[in-house]
C-alpha positions in Angstrom: 116.3 45.0 75.1 119.0 46.9 77.0 116.7 50.0 77.1 113.8 48.0 78.4 115.9 46.2 81.1 117.5 49.5 82.1 114.2 51.2 82.5 112.6 48.4 84.6 115.7 47.9 86.6 115.9 51.6 87.4 112.3 51.6 88.6 112.9 48.4 90.6 116.0 49.9 92.3 114.2 53.1 93.3 111.2 51.3 94.6 113.5 48.8 96.4 115.4 51.5 98.2 112.2 53.3 99.3 110.6 50.0 100.5 113.8 49.2 102.3 113.9 52.5 104.1 110.3 52.3 105.1 110.5 48.8 106.4 113.7 49.5 108.3 112.2 52.6 109.9 109.1 50.6 111.0 111.1 47.7 112.5 113.7 50.1 114.0 111.2 52.1 116.0 110.7 49.3 118.6 114.4 48.8 119.1 115.0 52.6 119.2 112.3 53.1 121.9 114.0 50.4 124.0 117.4 52.1 123.6 115.9 55.5 124.3 114.3 54.2 127.5 117.6 52.7 128.5 119.7 55.8 127.7 117.3 58.4 129.0 118.7 58.0 132.5 122.3 58.9 131.5 121.5 61.1 128.6 122.9 60.9 125.0 123.8 63.5 122.4 122.4 63.7 118.9 125.6 62.2 117.3 125.4 59.3 119.8 121.8 58.6 118.7 122.8 58.8 115.0 125.5 56.2 115.6 123.1 53.9 117.4 120.6 54.2 114.5 123.3 53.4 112.0 124.4 50.3 114.0 120.9 49.1 114.2 120.4 48.9 110.4 122.5 45.9 109.3 120.8 43.3 111.5 117.4 44.5 110.3 118.6 44.2 106.6 118.5 40.4 106.9 114.7 40.7 107.3 113.9 43.8 105.3 116.0 43.1 102.2 113.9 40.1 101.1 110.7 42.0 102.0 111.8 45.0 100.0 112.7 42.8 97.1 109.3 41.2 96.9 107.4 44.5 97.5 109.4 46.4 94.9 108.8 43.5 92.4 105.1 43.5 93.1 104.7 47.2 92.9 106.7 47.7 89.7 105.5 44.7 87.8 102.0 45.4 89.1 102.2 48.8 87.5 103.5 47.3 84.3 100.6 44.9 84.3 98.1 47.6 85.0 99.4 49.7 82.1 99.3 46.6 79.8 103.1 46.9 79.2 103.7 43.3 80.2 101.1 42.2 77.6 102.9 44.2 74.9 106.3 42.6 75.9 104.8 39.1 75.8 103.1 39.8 72.5 106.4 41.0 71.0 107.8 37.5 71.6 109.6 37.9 75.0 109.4 34.9 77.3 108.3 35.4 80.9 111.8 34.6 82.1 113.3 37.3 79.9 110.7 39.7 81.2 111.7 38.8 84.7 115.4 39.4 84.1 115.6 42.7 85.9 114.2 41.0 89.0 116.9 38.3 88.6 119.6 40.9 88.6 118.2 42.7 91.6 117.6 39.4 93.4 121.2 38.2 92.9 122.4 41.6 94.3 120.2 41.2 97.3 121.4 37.6 97.8 125.1 38.5 97.9 124.4 41.6 100.0 122.5 39.5 102.6 125.3 36.9 102.6 127.8 39.6 103.5 125.5 41.0 106.2 124.8 37.5 107.6 128.5 36.5 107.8 130.3 39.7 108.6 128.5 43.1 108.5 125.6 42.2 110.8 127.8 40.6 113.6 130.2 43.5 113.5 127.4 46.1 113.6 125.8 44.4 116.6 129.2 44.3 118.4 129.8 48.0 117.7 126.3 48.8 118.9 127.0 47.2 122.3 130.4 48.9 122.5 128.8 52.3 121.7 126.2 51.9 124.4 128.9 50.9 126.8 130.9 54.0 125.9 127.9 56.3 126.3 127.1 54.8 129.8 130.7 55.1 130.9 131.1 58.7 129.7 127.7 60.1 130.6 126.7 58.3 133.8 128.5 60.8 136.1 126.4 63.6 134.5 123.1 61.7 135.2 123.3 62.5 138.9 122.6 66.2 139.5 122.6 68.4 142.6 119.3 68.7 144.5 117.4 66.2 142.3 116.3 62.7 143.0 118.0 60.2 140.6 116.0 57.1 139.7 118.3 55.9 136.9 119.5 52.9 138.9 117.3 49.9 139.6 115.8 49.8 143.2 117.9 52.8 144.3 117.1 56.5 144.9 120.0 58.9 145.1 120.1 62.6 146.2 123.3 64.7 146.4 123.8 68.1 148.0 126.8 69.2 146.0 128.8 68.1 142.9 132.3 69.4 142.0 133.5 69.9 138.4 135.6 66.7 138.6 132.4 64.7 139.4 133.1 64.3 143.2 129.7 64.2 145.0 129.2 65.5 148.5 126.3 65.2 151.0 125.0 61.9 149.5 121.7 60.3 150.5 120.8 56.8 149.1 117.7 54.7 149.6 118.7 51.1 148.6 115.8 48.8 148.1 117.6 46.0 146.2 117.0 43.6 149.1 113.3 44.2 149.7 113.3 42.3 153.0 116.2 44.6 154.3 115.9 48.1 152.8 118.8 50.4 153.5 119.3 54.1 153.9 122.9 55.4 153.4 124.4 58.7 154.2 127.9 59.7 153.1 130.0 62.8 153.1 131.7 62.1 149.8 131.5 59.8 146.8 132.6 59.1 143.3 131.0 57.2 140.5 132.9 55.1 138.0 132.5 52.3 135.4 134.1 48.9 135.9 134.3 46.1 133.3 132.4 48.1 130.8 128.9 48.0 132.2 129.3 47.7 136.0 128.6 51.1 137.7 130.4 51.6 141.0 129.5 54.2 143.5 132.5 54.6 145.9 131.4 56.3 149.2 133.5 57.7 152.0 132.8 58.6 155.7 129.1 57.7 156.3 126.8 55.3 157.9 124.1 52.8 156.9 120.7 52.2 158.5 119.4 48.6 157.8 115.7 47.8 158.5 114.6 44.2 159.1 111.1 43.9 160.4 110.9 46.1 163.6 114.6 46.1 164.1 116.9 48.8 162.8 120.7 48.4 162.6 123.1 51.3 162.1 126.7 50.8 160.9 129.4 53.4 160.2 131.9 53.1 157.4 135.0 54.8 156.2 134.8 53.3 152.7 131.9 51.6 151.0 131.5 50.4 147.4 128.1 50.0 145.8 127.6 48.2 142.5 124.5 49.6 140.8 122.4 48.4 137.8 120.4 50.5 135.5 116.6 50.5 135.5 116.6 48.9 132.0 118.7 45.8 131.3 122.1 46.5 129.9 122.9 44.9 126.6 125.3 41.9 126.6 127.0 39.9 123.9 124.3 38.1 122.1 124.0 35.5 119.4 123.6 38.4 116.9 127.3 39.3 117.4 128.4 35.8 116.3 129.2 34.9 112.8 127.7 31.6 111.4 131.1 29.7 112.0 131.2 31.1 115.5 127.6 30.0 116.1 128.5 26.5 114.8 131.5 26.3 117.2 129.3 27.5 120.1 126.8 24.8 119.2 129.5 22.1 119.4 130.6 23.4 122.8 127.1 23.7 124.2 124.8 21.1 125.8 121.7 19.8 123.9 119.3 22.3 125.5 121.5 25.3 124.8 122.2 24.1 121.2 118.5 23.9 120.5 118.3 27.7 121.1 121.3 28.4 118.9 120.2 26.3 115.8 117.4 28.7 114.8 119.8 31.7 114.8 122.3 29.8 112.7 119.8 28.6 110.1 118.1 32.0 110.0 121.4 33.4 108.9 121.6 30.9 106.1 118.0 30.8 104.9 117.2 34.5 104.8 119.8 35.2 102.1 118.6 32.1 100.1 115.1 33.5 100.4 116.1 36.3 98.0 116.7 33.7 95.3 113.3 32.1 95.9 111.6 35.5 95.6 113.2 36.0 92.2 110.8 33.4 90.8 107.9 34.3 93.1 107.5 38.1 92.7 106.9 38.4 88.9 104.2 35.7 88.6 102.6 36.9 91.8 102.3 40.4 90.4 100.5 38.9 87.4 98.1 37.1 89.8 97.3 40.5 91.3 95.6 41.4 88.1 94.5 45.0 87.6 94.5 45.8 91.3 97.6 48.0 90.9 100.0 49.0 93.6 97.6 48.4 96.5 97.0 44.8 95.4 100.7 44.2 95.1 101.4 45.7 98.6 98.6 43.6 100.1 99.9 40.4 98.4 103.5 41.1 99.6 102.5 41.6 103.2 100.3 38.5 103.1 103.2 36.4 101.7 105.6 37.5 104.4 103.0 37.2 107.2 102.5 33.6 106.0 106.3 33.0 105.8 107.0 34.3 109.3 104.1 32.4 110.8 105.5 29.2 109.4 109.0 30.2 110.5 108.0 30.8 114.1 105.9 27.6 114.2 108.7 25.5 112.8 111.2 27.0 115.3 108.8 26.2 118.2 108.6 22.7 116.9 112.4 22.4 116.9 112.6 23.8 120.4 110.0 21.4 121.6 112.1 18.6 119.9 109.1 17.5 117.8 111.0 17.7 114.6 114.8 17.7 113.8 116.4 21.2 113.7 117.7 20.7 110.1 114.2 20.0 108.9 112.4 22.8 110.8 114.9 25.4 109.7 114.2 24.9 106.0 110.4 24.3 106.1 109.4 27.9 105.5 111.8 28.5 102.7 111.1 25.1 101.1 107.3 25.8 101.2 107.8 29.2 99.5 110.2 27.7 97.0 107.6 25.1 95.9 104.9 27.8 95.5 107.4 29.9 93.5 108.3 27.1 91.2 104.6 26.2 90.6 103.4 29.8 89.9 106.5 30.7 87.8 106.1 27.6 85.6 102.4 28.2 85.2 102.9 31.8 84.2 105.7 30.9 81.8 103.4 28.3 80.1 100.7 30.9 79.3 
């Protein structure tokens, strides 16, 4: 028995890791493209991007670990069913639960791993991701503005400088400021410095210049000795989100928020609780589902797995929308998708065990 369990578990673990890597890569691409668009204006080194990719992983694990668990179960047990190995095991007297024992072991591991990610690793990773982006912006923003080139890194602003010293002091500065579209401004300054304030605020401190303000057919010119501009990036800068809060912190924030704000926080809180529990449900859903795939092999298992999670997330999104619309209580809507899947899992596992 130990040899059989060890062999199946080894194949499950390898397939699980490959599935997890592929799923994380697919889901990470959209977030990575957004970060690349955001950081393209200030530039980032290869080590910086590697750090960002690593910090992106744990929040995705909450979604991809249950998916990888189901896919690996369907692929491995589908292969065993295709090769008639499951038939031989059942003929030898093994119950279906004992045949599913390697999935139970892997599922329990995924459950505890997802609990750790939900309560600690995920929020810490999201916080480090924001801090790393802040550091990159703070360090590399001065290098984004180059001599003799128009800089469009900042929203509704165009910057051109004539000269830049090694200590990042800019000279001969031209700025077209279109943040107030009814009153566009043109600024000229002899000298200026760029700095970061409060993490994400970018300040451009100008000296000895003048401003032309256009309003309709009227133009106003003003001279200045010192002028401070606060600029924003073309893409939105990341802020502290709900993903950085642990479930206890989310619960405290719900207590301190009004009803409308709390209705947006409840889905995040319950998602942190139900996604780890989903791993336990899939323990009893994967093996009988692989038997239902028949002799279709790996392709059939992959198709079934994707269909199950498509159905799950459709129900999840629909129930969350019902909660936000206050059509159903939040504590009911949060557990509807997992409860529906758990009922299906219990039915198919019991039916397969009785065969």
